[in-house]
C-alpha positions as CSV (number, residue, x, y, z in Angstrom):
1,M,14.4,-21.7,-30.5
2,L,11.0,-22.0,-28.9
3,T,12.3,-24.3,-26.1
4,K,15.1,-21.8,-25.3
5,F,12.5,-19.0,-25.2
6,G,10.2,-21.1,-23.0
7,S,12.9,-22.0,-20.6
8,V,14.1,-18.3,-20.3
9,V,10.5,-17.3,-19.6
10,L,10.1,-20.0,-17.0
11,V,13.4,-19.1,-15.3
12,A,12.4,-15.4,-15.3
13,A,9.0,-16.2,-13.7
14,L,10.6,-18.3,-11.0
15,V,13.2,-15.7,-10.2
16,W,10.5,-13.0,-10.1
17,A,8.3,-15.2,-7.8
18,F,11.0,-16.3,-5.3
19,A,13.2,-13.2,-5.2
20,G,10.4,-10.8,-4.3
21,T,10.6,-8.4,-1.4
22,P,10.2,-10.4,1.9
23,A,7.3,-9.3,4.1
24,F,8.8,-10.2,7.4
25,A,8.2,-7.9,10.4
26,D,11.1,-6.2,12.1
27,A,12.2,-7.7,15.4
28,P,11.4,-5.6,18.5
29,S,15.0,-5.1,19.2
30,K,15.5,-3.3,15.9
31,R,12.6,-0.9,16.5
32,G,13.8,0.3,19.8
33,S,14.0,-0.8,23.4
34,K,10.8,0.9,24.5
35,T,8.0,-1.4,25.5
36,P,4.5,-0.3,26.4
37,T,5.3,-0.4,30.1
38,D,8.3,1.9,29.6
39,A,6.2,4.5,27.8
40,V,3.8,5.1,30.7
41,T,4.0,8.7,31.9
42,G,2.5,10.5,34.8
43,T,-0.6,11.7,32.8
44,D,-1.1,8.1,31.5
45,R,-1.2,6.8,35.0
46,V,-3.8,9.4,36.1
47,V,-5.9,8.4,33.1
48,N,-5.5,4.7,33.8
49,E,-6.4,5.2,37.5
50,K,-9.6,7.2,36.5
51,L,-10.5,4.5,34.0
52,R,-9.9,1.8,36.6
53,A,-12.1,3.7,39.2
54,E,-14.9,4.0,36.6
55,I,-14.8,0.3,35.7
56,F,-14.9,-0.7,39.4
57,K,-17.8,1.7,40.0
58,L,-19.6,0.1,37.0
59,V,-19.0,-3.4,38.2
60,A,-20.2,-2.5,41.7
61,D,-23.4,-1.0,40.3
62,A,-24.0,-4.1,38.2
63,K,-23.4,-6.4,41.1
64,A,-25.8,-4.3,43.3
65,G,-28.5,-5.0,40.8
66,G,-28.6,-1.7,39.1
67,K,-31.2,-1.8,36.4
68,G,-29.9,1.2,34.5
69,V,-26.5,-0.2,34.0
70,T,-25.8,-0.7,30.3
71,L,-22.5,-1.7,28.9
72,P,-21.2,0.2,25.8
73,R,-21.1,-1.8,22.6
74,P,-17.7,-2.9,21.6
75,Q,-16.0,-0.9,18.9
76,I,-15.1,-3.5,16.3
77,Q,-13.5,-2.4,13.1
78,A,-14.7,-3.9,9.9
79,P,-12.3,-6.3,8.3
80,Q,-9.9,-4.8,5.8
81,R,-10.1,-6.3,2.4
82,N,-7.1,-6.6,0.2
83,N,-8.8,-7.8,-3.0
84,L,-7.2,-7.5,-6.4
85,S,-8.8,-5.2,-8.9
86,K,-10.7,-6.6,-11.9
87,G,-7.9,-5.6,-14.3
88,T,-5.3,-7.4,-12.2
89,K,-7.4,-10.6,-12.1
90,I,-7.8,-10.5,-15.9
91,A,-4.0,-10.0,-16.3
92,I,-3.3,-13.0,-14.1
93,G,-5.7,-15.2,-16.0
94,V,-4.3,-14.2,-19.3
95,G,-0.8,-14.8,-18.1
96,I,-1.7,-18.3,-16.9
97,A,-3.4,-19.0,-20.2
98,V,-0.4,-17.9,-22.2
99,A,1.9,-20.1,-20.0
100,V,-0.4,-23.1,-20.5
101,V,-0.5,-22.6,-24.3
102,A,3.3,-22.2,-24.4
103,V,3.8,-25.5,-22.5
104,I,1.4,-27.3,-24.8
105,L,3.2,-26.0,-27.9
106,V,6.6,-26.9,-26.6
107,S,5.5,-30.4,-25.6
108,T,3.8,-31.1,-28.9
109,R,6.8,-29.8,-30.8
110,C,9.2,-32.0,-28.8
111,S,7.0,-35.1,-29.2
112,N,6.8,-34.6,-33.1
113,E,10.6,-34.3,-33.6
114,P,12.4,-37.5,-34.3
115,G,15.2,-37.0,-31.8
116,G,13.1,-35.2,-29.1
117,C,14.1,-31.9,-27.7
């Protein structure tokens, strides 16, 4: 009876682990045919041209030896952490411990029986 229960639990755990929701990204063709170059409008082009002119002016000032030229610091986002909570970690540890104890009990029971399992 214990071996049947153990095998059912093992099969259920494997099905749960391998039949989870896949985390694959959608292909670009599914999301739509717009690419970043297709989405450029007239106002975006004006903004891009202004930005390009400001960058060229900054580079020209820097090459001319401008002492007052300071580049802005890059805006780097802090890495996002996807840590598990303390309760989840405890639950995973308890689940692993229960599985190990169940395997040990099944193996000792099978080794003690005269015909095996």
